[in-house]
TORGU-869699 format. One line per 4 residues: their letters; for each residue x, y, z of C-alpha. Coordinates in nm, 3 decimals. Layout:
N
a) X/Y/Z; ...
***
This chain:
763
mdva) 0.640/-0.876/-1.253; 0.335/-1.057/-1.398; -0.003/-0.934/-1.281; -0.132/-1.289/-1.323
eiqt) 0.077/-1.384/-1.021; -0.134/-1.157/-0.800; -0.457/-1.348/-0.739; -0.628/-1.162/-0.456
lslk) -0.710/-0.817/-0.323; -0.728/-0.733/0.047; -1.052/-0.584/0.181; -1.132/-0.478/0.537
llvh) -1.498/-0.519/0.642; -1.685/-0.379/0.942; -1.951/-0.643/1.005; -2.268/-0.642/1.217
kvkn) -2.228/-0.991/1.371; -2.594/-1.037/1.474; -2.746/-0.925/1.143; -2.455/-1.072/0.945
evvf) -2.434/-0.754/0.739; -2.148/-0.540/0.613; -2.176/-0.186/0.754; -1.897/-0.059/0.532
aean) -1.563/-0.164/0.391; -1.220/-0.008/0.359; -1.002/-0.068/0.056; -0.700/0.070/-0.122
hdfv) -0.694/0.189/-0.482; -0.653/-0.162/-0.627; -0.997/-0.279/-0.513; -1.167/0.050/-0.602
dvlf) -1.011/0.042/-0.949; -1.171/-0.299/-1.001; -1.504/-0.168/-0.871; -1.490/0.137/-1.097
sfmt) -1.396/-0.082/-1.394; -1.751/-0.224/-1.380; -1.849/0.100/-1.553; -1.635/0.020/-1.856
ipvg) -1.734/-0.336/-1.939; -1.963/-0.363/-2.245; -2.311/-0.507/-2.194; -2.236/-0.797/-2.428
avik) -1.940/-0.896/-2.214; -2.156/-0.883/-1.899; -2.406/-1.119/-2.059; -2.129/-1.362/-2.148
lfgd) -1.993/-1.351/-1.791; -2.337/-1.418/-1.640; -2.461/-1.668/-1.896; -2.705/-1.619/-2.179
qsfs) -3.016/-1.654/-1.956; -2.916/-1.396/-1.698; -3.100/-1.110/-1.868; -3.431/-1.182/-2.035
cmsn) -3.451/-0.930/-2.320; -3.078/-0.864/-2.363; -3.001/-1.235/-2.342; -3.257/-1.299/-2.617
lcss) -3.092/-1.033/-2.830; -2.753/-1.193/-2.772; -2.886/-1.536/-2.872; -3.037/-1.385/-3.184
venf) -2.705/-1.236/-3.292; -2.540/-1.571/-3.230; -2.790/-1.743/-3.462; -2.797/-1.480/-3.738
denl) -2.734/-1.610/-4.086; -2.398/-1.485/-4.206; -2.563/-1.315/-4.503; -2.749/-1.082/-4.265
lsrk) -2.427/-0.939/-4.124; -2.236/-0.658/-4.293; -1.901/-0.827/-4.238; -1.768/-1.157/-4.115
tcre) -1.623/-0.982/-3.811; -1.955/-0.835/-3.695; -2.068/-1.140/-3.499; -1.739/-1.148/-3.306
vllh) -1.760/-0.775/-3.239; -2.112/-0.804/-3.095; -2.071/-1.124/-2.895; -1.725/-1.037/-2.762
prsa) -1.721/-0.657/-2.763; -1.402/-0.478/-2.664; -1.402/-0.200/-2.409; -1.286/0.151/-2.488
aeiy) -1.103/0.139/-2.151; -0.953/-0.209/-2.193; -0.601/-0.073/-2.213; -0.640/0.063/-1.858
crnl) -0.834/-0.232/-1.716; -0.591/-0.496/-1.843; -0.330/-0.380/-1.590; -0.551/-0.395/-1.281
klnw) -0.393/-0.577/-0.989; -0.667/-0.839/-1.021; -0.747/-0.886/-1.390; -1.104/-1.007/-1.334
yetd) -1.233/-0.931/-1.685; -1.014/-1.137/-1.913; -1.024/-1.035/-2.275; -0.837/-1.125/-2.589
gney) -0.814/-0.755/-2.668; -0.439/-0.736/-2.705; -0.420/-0.696/-3.083; -0.435/-0.371/-3.278
yeca) -0.399/-0.294/-3.647; -0.188/-0.014/-3.792; -0.291/0.208/-4.082; -0.030/0.265/-4.356
sydl) -0.133/0.626/-4.420; -0.179/0.758/-4.069; -0.001/0.694/-3.741; -0.321/0.542/-3.601
vsyy) -0.444/0.194/-3.512; -0.780/0.018/-3.523; -0.930/-0.217/-3.265; -1.080/-0.442/-3.535
pqng) -0.928/-0.558/-3.865; -1.262/-0.510/-4.045; -1.183/-0.610/-4.406; -0.817/-0.515/-4.380
lclc) -0.889/-0.149/-4.438; -0.877/0.153/-4.208; -1.177/0.386/-4.190; -0.973/0.628/-4.402
gsrl) -0.965/0.365/-4.678; -0.596/0.279/-4.648; -0.469/-0.070/-4.587; -0.399/-0.199/-4.233
iyel) -0.044/-0.320/-4.286; 0.080/-0.413/-3.936; -0.055/-0.602/-3.639; 0.049/-0.481/-3.293
klps) 0.030/-0.734/-3.011; 0.055/-0.635/-2.645; 0.243/-0.854/-2.398; 0.087/-1.010/-2.091
pspt) -0.064/-0.753/-1.852; 0.193/-0.576/-1.635; 0.186/-0.262/-1.418; 0.236/0.054/-1.626
llgg) 0.166/0.422/-1.590; -0.165/0.358/-1.765; -0.286/0.091/-1.524; -0.593/0.163/-1.311
ftks) -0.792/0.479/-1.253; -0.726/0.615/-0.902; -0.398/0.724/-0.750; -0.206/0.449/-0.573
ttrf) -0.176/0.638/-0.244; -0.549/0.680/-0.180; -0.769/0.467/0.050; -1.147/0.455/0.034
mits) -1.452/0.357/0.237; -1.733/0.174/0.059; -2.082/0.155/0.205; -2.288/-0.160/0.176
dlnv) -2.479/-0.007/-0.119; -2.156/0.087/-0.301; -2.120/0.455/-0.223; -1.745/0.517/-0.246
rpis) -1.570/0.802/-0.066; -1.219/0.881/0.063; -1.181/0.753/0.420; -1.314/0.987/0.690
tmks) -1.372/0.920/1.059; -1.667/1.158/1.078; -1.842/0.990/0.784; -1.788/0.656/0.956
ltll) -1.940/0.791/1.278; -2.240/0.917/1.079; -2.300/0.563/0.952; -2.265/0.412/1.300
kllg) -2.509/0.661/1.448; -2.775/0.497/1.229; -2.737/0.179/1.434; -2.973/0.111/1.720
pgek) -2.883/0.145/2.090; -2.632/-0.116/2.200; -2.558/-0.231/1.846; -2.206/-0.088/1.854
nvle) -2.098/-0.383/2.068; -2.183/-0.633/1.794; -1.949/-0.486/1.534; -1.652/-0.690/1.419
erti) -1.361/-0.613/1.192; -1.274/-0.874/0.931; -1.004/-0.873/0.667; -1.070/-1.092/0.365
evek) -0.883/-1.178/0.047; -1.099/-1.128/-0.261; -1.042/-1.349/-0.563; -1.176/-1.324/-0.918
dkil) -1.487/-1.533/-0.850; -1.586/-1.299/-0.565; -1.541/-0.996/-0.790; -1.779/-1.155/-1.041
ellk) -2.028/-1.219/-0.761; -2.000/-0.856/-0.651; -2.078/-0.744/-1.006; -2.379/-0.976/-1.018
fslv) -2.515/-0.874/-0.677; -2.465/-0.503/-0.751; -2.739/-0.542/-1.013; -2.997/-0.720/-0.795
sksp) -2.927/-0.635/-0.430; -2.928/-0.328/-0.208; -2.641/-0.477/-0.007; -2.400/-0.638/-0.254
ltea) -2.101/-0.635/-0.016; -2.299/-0.845/0.231; -2.433/-1.079/-0.038; -2.098/-1.131/-0.206
flel) -1.862/-1.162/0.090; -2.060/-1.303/0.387; -2.154/-1.641/0.237; -2.533/-1.606/0.235
ipln) -2.777/-1.811/0.027; -2.622/-1.856/-0.319; -2.762/-1.630/-0.589; -2.971/-1.779/-0.866
yssv) -2.811/-1.587/-1.148; -3.127/-1.596/-1.356; -3.265/-1.354/-1.098; -3.040/-1.083/-1.236
sklk) -3.329/-0.995/-1.460; -3.577/-0.980/-1.170; -3.555/-0.644/-1.002; -3.644/-0.610/-0.635
ngpg) -3.910/-0.346/-0.682; -3.992/-0.401/-1.046; -3.817/-0.278/-1.359; -3.655/0.062/-1.366
nvdy) -3.543/0.076/-1.004; -3.179/-0.031/-1.036; -2.972/0.254/-0.895; -2.640/0.105/-0.780
sqnm) -2.444/0.197/-1.087; -2.556/0.553/-1.024; -2.398/0.537/-0.680; -2.066/0.428/-0.828
asss) -2.078/0.674/-1.110; -2.133/0.964/-0.872; -1.855/0.831/-0.649; -1.604/0.824/-0.931
tkte) -1.687/1.164/-1.076; -1.688/1.369/-0.757; -1.338/1.506/-0.794; -1.219/1.859/-0.838
etis) -1.063/1.790/-1.176; -1.233/1.593/-1.452; -1.134/1.479/-1.797; -1.393/1.428/-2.073
lkli) -1.339/1.146/-2.322; -1.544/1.087/-2.635; -1.521/0.712/-2.702; -1.646/0.577/-3.036
intp) -1.605/0.208/-3.123; -1.376/0.153/-3.424; -1.229/0.499/-3.387; -0.852/0.455/-3.431
eses) -0.628/0.535/-3.140; -0.283/0.685/-3.149; -0.023/0.423/-3.235; 0.244/0.599/-3.035
slfr) 0.086/0.529/-2.696; 0.024/0.163/-2.776; 0.342/0.087/-2.965; 0.551/0.175/-2.661
vsks) 0.369/-0.089/-2.461; 0.473/-0.357/-2.708; 0.842/-0.288/-2.657; 1.062/-0.414/-2.377
pfsl) 1.160/-0.159/-2.109; 1.451/0.045/-2.229; 1.759/0.106/-2.019; 2.036/0.359/-2.063
qfny) 2.390/0.232/-2.104; 2.675/0.477/-2.061; 3.026/0.403/-2.180; 3.310/0.611/-2.046
pnph) 3.678/0.612/-2.138; 3.924/0.473/-1.887; 4.043/0.743/-1.644; 4.374/0.907/-1.721
hrdl) 4.660/0.834/-1.481; 4.680/1.208/-1.401; 4.329/1.189/-1.251; 4.447/0.923/-1.006
ssln) 4.775/1.082/-0.907; 4.624/1.260/-0.605; 4.458/0.952/-0.457; 4.739/0.830/-0.228
lqtm) 4.571/0.759/0.103; 4.693/0.873/0.443; 4.856/0.599/0.645; 4.730/0.715/0.984
dvae) 4.394/0.574/1.088; 4.183/0.764/1.340; 4.030/0.434/1.448; 4.357/0.370/1.633
iqtl) 4.277/0.661/1.867; 4.012/0.534/2.105; 4.001/0.784/2.392; 4.019/1.150/2.483
slkl) 4.185/1.283/2.797; 3.973/1.492/3.035; 4.076/1.652/3.365; 3.800/1.676/3.628
lvhk) 3.783/1.879/3.950; 3.563/1.663/4.174; 3.384/1.735/4.503; 3.467/1.408/4.682
vkne) 3.193/1.431/4.946; 2.910/1.519/4.710; 3.064/1.308/4.432; 3.006/1.590/4.184
vvfa) 3.212/1.744/3.906; 3.274/2.114/3.976; 3.424/2.172/3.634; 3.646/2.004/3.377
eanh) 3.944/2.105/3.167; 3.988/1.977/2.813; 4.178/2.049/2.497; 4.018/2.120/2.159
dfvd) 3.964/1.750/2.077; 3.708/1.698/2.354; 3.536/2.033/2.293; 3.507/1.956/1.920
vlfs) 3.322/1.637/2.011; 3.096/1.829/2.251; 3.020/2.095/1.990; 2.947/1.829/1.728
fmti) 2.633/1.739/1.927; 2.472/2.042/1.758; 2.518/1.894/1.412; 2.373/1.546/1.456
pvga) 2.027/1.494/1.299; 1.740/1.405/1.531; 1.686/1.072/1.355; 2.045/0.976/1.429
vikl) 2.004/1.073/1.796; 1.702/0.843/1.823; 1.893/0.555/1.667; 2.183/0.608/1.907
fgdq) 1.951/0.611/2.208; 1.719/0.334/2.098; 1.369/0.365/1.958; 1.201/0.413/2.298
sfsc) 1.416/0.699/2.422; 1.180/0.972/2.302; 0.809/0.902/2.318; 0.668/1.097/2.022
msnl) 0.976/1.113/1.801; 1.051/0.747/1.863; 0.696/0.659/1.758; 0.744/0.860/1.440
cssv) 1.071/0.681/1.370; 0.907/0.341/1.420; 0.625/0.441/1.186; 0.871/0.531/0.912
enfd) 1.043/0.198/0.965; 0.711/0.018/0.911; 0.579/0.227/0.621; 0.475/0.029/0.316
enll) 0.721/0.096/0.036; 0.436/0.220/-0.184; 0.385/0.516/0.052; 0.739/0.644/0.001
sskt) 0.837/0.865/-0.291; 1.151/0.665/-0.362; 1.338/0.361/-0.239; 1.601/0.581/-0.075
crev) 1.356/0.776/0.144; 1.342/0.526/0.430; 1.722/0.512/0.451; 1.745/0.892/0.438
llhp) 1.498/0.929/0.726; 1.620/0.648/0.951; 1.990/0.718/0.892; 2.003/1.088/0.804
rsaa) 2.335/1.242/0.710; 2.464/1.559/0.872; 2.547/1.878/0.685; 2.865/1.892/0.897
eiyc) 2.961/1.525/0.868; 3.264/1.610/0.658; 3.409/1.799/0.957; 3.289/1.556/1.226
rnlk) 3.429/1.245/1.059; 3.784/1.362/1.133; 3.734/1.422/1.503; 3.999/1.259/1.718
lnwy) 3.726/1.037/1.862; 3.479/0.950/1.588; 3.186/0.890/1.825; 2.912/0.931/1.565
etdg) 2.987/0.658/1.316; 2.816/0.703/0.983; 2.831/0.540/0.644; 2.838/0.888/0.496
neyy) 3.163/0.847/0.308; 3.017/0.832/-0.041; 2.930/1.127/-0.260; 2.807/1.152/-0.616
ects) 2.956/1.394/-0.867; 2.779/1.589/-1.138; 3.022/1.691/-1.411; 2.783/1.955/-1.543
cglv) 2.766/2.179/-1.236; 3.083/2.054/-1.060; 2.904/1.979/-0.731; 2.854/1.652/-0.548
syyp) 2.536/1.511/-0.399; 2.498/1.333/-0.065; 2.228/1.102/-0.202; 2.216/0.927/-0.541
qngl) 1.838/0.974/-0.567; 1.763/0.828/-0.913; 2.107/0.889/-1.058; 2.041/1.252/-1.139
clcg) 2.174/1.573/-0.990; 1.927/1.840/-0.880; 2.037/2.035/-1.188; 1.896/1.752/-1.398
srln) 2.228/1.615/-1.523; 2.355/1.265/-1.466; 2.569/1.182/-1.162; 2.871/1.051/-1.349
yelk) 3.115/0.968/-1.071; 3.109/0.822/-0.724; 3.354/0.966/-0.471; 3.448/0.746/-0.178
lpsp) 3.634/0.888/0.119; 3.902/0.681/0.292; 3.893/0.602/0.662; 3.885/0.920/0.874
sptl) 4.221/1.092/0.907; 4.329/1.432/1.046; 4.312/1.712/0.787; 4.299/2.087/0.789
lggf) 3.920/2.067/0.783; 3.882/1.828/1.077; 3.710/1.964/1.389; 3.592/2.316/1.472
tkst) 3.824/2.484/1.725; 4.192/2.566/1.698; 4.427/2.297/1.823; 4.615/2.533/2.056
trfm) 4.316/2.623/2.272; 4.220/2.469/2.606; 3.877/2.506/2.763; 3.701/2.477/3.096
itsd) 3.358/2.314/3.105; 3.119/2.360/3.395; 2.906/2.076/3.520; 2.609/2.215/3.326
lnvr) 2.810/2.237/3.000; 2.899/2.603/2.986; 3.222/2.610/2.784; 3.480/2.889/2.812
pist) 3.852/2.933/2.741; 4.049/2.850/3.055; 4.066/3.143/3.298; 4.196/3.152/3.655
mksl) 3.943/3.416/3.757; 3.650/3.215/3.619; 3.776/2.912/3.809; 3.796/3.115/4.131
tllk) 3.443/3.243/4.072; 3.317/2.886/4.060; 3.508/2.789/4.375; 3.364/3.084/4.566
llgp) 3.022/2.921/4.524; 3.135/2.635/4.746; 3.061/2.643/5.117; 3.321/2.717/5.389
gekn) 3.578/2.441/5.416; 3.461/2.264/5.104; 3.778/2.354/4.915; 3.956/2.083/5.112
vlee) 3.734/1.811/4.965; 3.822/1.889/4.605; 4.016/1.633/4.406; 4.171/1.639/4.063
rtie) 4.111/1.336/3.844; 4.225/1.264/3.490; 4.010/1.020/3.297; 4.017/0.868/2.949
vgkd) 3.686/0.909/2.769; 3.581/0.652/2.508; 3.291/0.644/2.265; 3.048/0.487/2.513
kild) 3.107/0.770/2.762; 3.054/1.030/2.490; 2.717/0.871/2.414; 2.635/0.880/2.786
llkf) 2.726/1.249/2.792; 2.495/1.317/2.498; 2.211/1.135/2.669; 2.259/1.305/3.005
slvs) 2.290/1.648/2.843; 1.922/1.614/2.748; 1.790/1.503/3.087; 2.030/1.629/3.355
kspl) 2.158/1.963/3.483; 2.490/1.797/3.572; 2.576/1.567/3.280; 2.952/1.562/3.353
teaf) 2.879/1.417/3.695; 2.620/1.172/3.565; 2.831/1.050/3.274; 3.177/1.027/3.431
leli) 3.133/0.952/3.803; 2.954/0.617/3.776; 2.625/0.710/3.940; 2.294/0.526/3.909
plny) 2.252/0.424/3.543; 2.016/0.639/3.338; 1.684/0.494/3.231; 1.695/0.624/2.876
ssvs) 1.318/0.621/2.841; 1.326/0.919/3.079; 1.464/1.134/2.799; 1.103/1.200/2.704
klkn) 0.991/1.288/3.059; 0.991/1.658/3.129; 1.109/1.806/3.453; 0.765/1.941/3.534
gpgn) 0.573/1.650/3.390; 0.400/1.608/3.056; 0.184/1.881/2.918; 0.382/2.173/3.058
vdys) 0.564/2.268/2.742; 0.602/2.643/2.752; 0.610/2.747/2.389; 0.690/3.112/2.432
qnma) 0.564/3.374/2.194; 0.919/3.474/2.105; 0.922/3.177/1.871; 0.731/3.367/1.609
ssst) 0.985/3.647/1.606; 1.282/3.413/1.611; 1.192/3.246/1.283; 1.165/3.375/0.933
ktee) 0.802/3.342/0.837; 0.712/3.127/0.537; 0.390/3.147/0.344; 0.325/2.772/0.333
tisl) 0.052/2.627/0.554; -0.088/2.279/0.609; -0.445/2.187/0.705; -0.538/1.889/0.919
klii) -0.845/1.762/1.102; -0.823/1.683/1.472; -1.049/1.410/1.609; -1.097/1.524/1.970
nsvn) -1.235/1.360/2.282; -1.441/1.650/2.418; -1.464/1.482/2.760; -1.099/1.558/2.843
nkvl) -1.025/1.792/2.550; -0.745/1.574/2.417; -0.664/1.481/2.060; -0.733/1.116/1.981
yaea) -0.569/1.146/1.643; -0.548/1.370/1.341; -0.653/1.308/0.983; -0.407/1.464/0.743
andf) -0.273/1.445/0.392; 0.075/1.347/0.286; 0.207/1.705/0.320; 0.165/1.694/0.699
vnll) 0.327/1.350/0.731; 0.606/1.471/0.506; 0.669/1.757/0.750; 0.678/1.515/1.044
csfl) 0.924/1.291/0.861; 1.147/1.586/0.781; 1.189/1.644/1.157; 1.413/1.335/1.159
tfpi) 1.658/1.512/0.928; 1.678/1.833/1.136; 2.004/1.881/1.331; 1.945/1.896/1.705
gflf) 2.106/2.241/1.720; 1.811/2.379/1.523; 1.604/2.368/1.843; 1.839/2.608/2.020
qknl) 1.896/2.821/1.713; 1.526/2.913/1.720; 1.563/3.047/2.076; 1.279/2.831/2.206
nlpf) 1.191/2.836/2.574; 1.212/2.458/2.591; 1.130/2.265/2.909; 1.427/2.030/2.872
sgcm) 1.543/1.918/3.211; 1.887/1.892/3.050; 2.137/2.164/2.964; 2.239/2.108/2.602
dnvy) 2.121/2.462/2.530; 2.427/2.581/2.726; 2.650/2.420/2.463; 2.482/2.627/2.191
ksin) 2.506/2.944/2.400; 2.876/2.875/2.460; 2.944/2.843/2.088; 2.770/3.175/2.036
tiea) 2.973/3.359/2.303; 3.320/3.213/2.239; 3.535/3.446/2.030; 3.553/3.364/1.659
elfk) 3.934/3.359/1.661; 3.928/3.043/1.875; 3.758/2.856/1.592; 3.947/2.736/1.286
svmm) 3.745/2.982/1.082; 3.434/3.195/1.104; 3.271/2.937/0.879; 3.329/2.668/1.144
kdtl) 3.149/2.876/1.406; 2.866/2.955/1.167; 2.832/2.586/1.080; 2.758/2.512/1.447
lesk) 2.529/2.811/1.505; 2.332/2.811/1.180; 2.196/2.459/1.163; 2.130/2.333/0.813
lapg) 2.009/2.016/0.649; 2.239/1.792/0.454; 2.254/1.904/0.089; 1.955/1.787/-0.110
laql) 1.717/1.748/0.187; 1.544/2.087/0.166; 1.180/2.054/0.065; 1.018/2.254/-0.212
kkvi) 0.712/2.301/0.012; 0.888/2.450/0.312; 0.664/2.520/0.613; 0.967/2.564/0.841
sied) 1.237/2.792/0.705; 1.543/2.571/0.732; 1.793/2.558/0.449; 2.014/2.281/0.325
atnp) 2.389/2.325/0.317; 2.580/2.405/0.002; 2.697/2.100/-0.188; 3.073/2.045/-0.158
tcrd) 3.278/2.038/-0.475; 3.457/1.742/-0.621; 3.786/1.934/-0.607; 3.754/1.988/-0.230
lish) 3.680/1.623/-0.160; 3.979/1.505/-0.361; 4.230/1.767/-0.248; 4.140/1.786/0.123
ykae) 4.000/1.440/0.190; 4.181/1.224/-0.066; 3.854/1.097/-0.209; 3.873/0.806/-0.449
rrya) 3.693/0.888/-0.772; 3.536/0.614/-0.981; 3.273/0.586/-1.250; 2.922/0.557/-1.115
ksws) 2.719/0.247/-1.178; 2.450/0.259/-1.444; 2.167/0.413/-1.247; 1.816/0.291/-1.312
csge) 1.634/0.602/-1.433; 1.310/0.485/-1.277; 1.141/0.821/-1.264; 1.149/0.823/-0.885
tvia) 1.059/1.150/-0.724; 1.357/1.344/-0.592; 1.372/1.406/-0.218; 1.301/1.778/-0.264
ngfi) 0.948/1.687/-0.373; 0.881/1.513/-0.044; 0.934/1.177/0.123; 0.570/1.065/0.101
kgps) 0.369/1.000/-0.213; 0.052/1.192/-0.267; -0.228/1.235/-0.261; -0.256/1.008/0.041
sfmi) -0.429/1.026/0.378; -0.302/0.927/0.722; -0.410/0.908/1.082; -0.156/1.054/1.323
mdnl) -0.195/0.961/1.688; -0.143/1.215/1.965; 0.197/1.054/2.028; 0.289/1.088/1.656
avmp) 0.253/0.725/1.559; 0.154/0.739/1.192; -0.046/0.492/0.983; -0.259/0.502/0.668
lssi) -0.602/0.648/0.741; -0.854/0.383/0.847; -1.193/0.478/0.982; -1.237/0.123/1.114
sglr) -0.917/0.156/1.319; -1.037/0.495/1.443; -1.372/0.352/1.548; -1.201/0.064/1.724
liet) -0.989/0.314/1.919; -1.299/0.513/2.018; -1.476/0.194/2.124; -1.174/0.073/2.323
mqip) -1.159/0.403/2.511; -1.537/0.381/2.571; -1.599/0.732/2.442; -1.962/0.808/2.344
fdki) -1.990/0.896/1.977; -2.157/1.228/2.058; -1.845/1.328/2.255; -1.624/1.299/1.948
veke) -1.575/1.632/1.774; -1.380/1.731/1.467; -1.171/2.046/1.451; -0.989/2.168/1.143
vvmg) -0.667/2.358/1.209; -0.423/2.536/0.982; -0.057/2.502/1.069; 0.199/2.764/0.973
enea) 0.565/2.795/1.064; 0.502/2.895/1.426; 0.285/2.589/1.493; 0.523/2.364/1.299
irlf) 0.822/2.468/1.512; 0.616/2.416/1.826; 0.529/2.068/1.702; 0.896/1.992/1.635
aasl) 0.985/2.091/1.991; 0.692/1.898/2.137; 0.785/1.586/1.941; 1.111/1.571/2.139
vaen) 0.990/1.656/2.487; 0.615/1.585/2.514; 0.411/1.267/2.528; 0.100/1.416/2.365
altd) 0.242/1.639/2.096; -0.077/1.722/1.905; -0.272/1.811/2.219; 0.015/2.020/2.355
vflr) 0.050/2.221/2.035; -0.308/2.266/1.917; -0.520/2.247/2.236; -0.284/2.370/2.509
deik) -0.423/2.725/2.510; -0.781/2.596/2.539; -0.684/2.364/2.826; -0.512/2.651/3.009
qeeq) -0.821/2.869/2.970; -1.040/2.592/3.110; -0.805/2.544/3.406; -0.803/2.918/3.477
gde) -1.182/2.921/3.456; -1.206/2.640/3.710; -0.990/2.839/3.952
***
């Protein structure tokens, strides 16, 4: 990609329409890098950009150098050095997204004695006295690790007088409070594209004006560039560069550089730039026929089996299912609900099925690629794989279709990965082989319960082995004479009905009736509506004891409307958004594993309780039961910074996949070792800042957007308060639960206790 192709930078302005002034601007790192690069340009280069008459004294000096007799100069190169000086930071500035300061500084000269280079050829000799034997020429500017100054994930606010700070709603409110009464209504947001000529104007105006953003970008009276030398309040009062310098140095970590012109730089860092990007090529021998001998595929295709048989006992008058009888195939499907990741549930239901979690899912879908740690992150979050997919794929009815039939083998540790990441195993070795599973087929590892067992399932999804006495107990609950209105029905259940059952199990106390007796269709948006209405999430204190405490915490700032004590939005770093994104990879059974007192109007928790109470000998193995009860992430999805203590499953071995599942083994493609961050380091790049709405819609932090929200809701600025909270595991689990069942997740988790106290006080 050629940087020259990128001609503009985007800048968001908050403008006072009446005064035609910029209040402040918002920009990403690309614009701020250009602004900060003003600090690096030599004075001689500034004079050349402005024209020789722009500065009185310095322009005269420049003209004098230009007219010097050659005999007055120490070397022939001196005039060029002075009139076209090179910047000590040119190697960083040349790769800016908008290369506003064009320079010919792409040649360096290598010393024969030392591994160093010089910026200037001088008389063909290095400062050490040795001969400069090689010339190094850099290619056209292109993005590299050395390009720019600030991290690519950071956004900034820039005041009209060029104070630069990370975006903050409260700082924005402080600026707006300086406006007069009624002036808030004359503010307007404008997004402009800034080209090179506008950057040059900004540089010029920053030297002569107290409001360079206004002067440069709002098309006022054109600047007479000779006025650069005429200061507003007389000489000595130019202070804008000081604003920028203090903005760029106010960080927790600093690096000191001593830059001396003509001091050689290390050849090694420059010489790499002159070479074309290097790629790894791996050559492997052809596989031996013995390796392929076990790859004969099964002839039976599960796709041929479309339905499951289910026997219902129906109350004809009430049109209700009393209970059902099923064999292990149906119960395996029912139990598999516990293993499906939340992100997959949302995709099955449609993006509007859950209010908060659906908003989060949509946000991930719309994230700019630069916010994500790797190209695979979006796919991982929107289509998460299940830790138990290898067992679920061989169910008699494969209701949860997934593309998860590819695995990646590491020959060093013998394990396989679910995700290719950047072509490397978590152990650091290369993923040499790709294993592809055939179409689902019955194997010893398919399903969870033993094939000889039959079960009875109550209308509210309590599952037990068939028992006459338990059946009689249920029938005794019927009224006198109602036994005569019972009817036995046998139905065939297809994939669409299984999906209906999953949906109704979250919103109904009688999902068998709702799914199989053709009642009024479910409005799936009601999945997010709680039985007792929003805001009544009862997060019981037993949550703390039910989870293993972790030491990790996350801080975030809540922007609160003090009028109704509700969160407008939160300002948080990438670690908080990374936690939210990880919720999409959690299996739905994790909710019930934590023994939460959830206000689901559904009864899926009964499925989990049934798994827990059914005897282990009815499962194919103890491991099968544990797989359902102890919810885990797919291998490779566990985060290094783990606020919630959930583990990822053990990676399967190549031997198991080939012997039990007839996996086809082939050499992996040549991965691009791009240096992408592995998933364990997080889904979101950092450092970066975000605004998270109360309904968990996520977007990059923008104080202008925050102010527009406050203005739209007609909230007085003095009623906006900021509250910093620290979230540990207890709060994180509460937030996970609220994201599935509440409409205002942040308020419910962080302000619910305060709201309850206020309500009790009013009583």
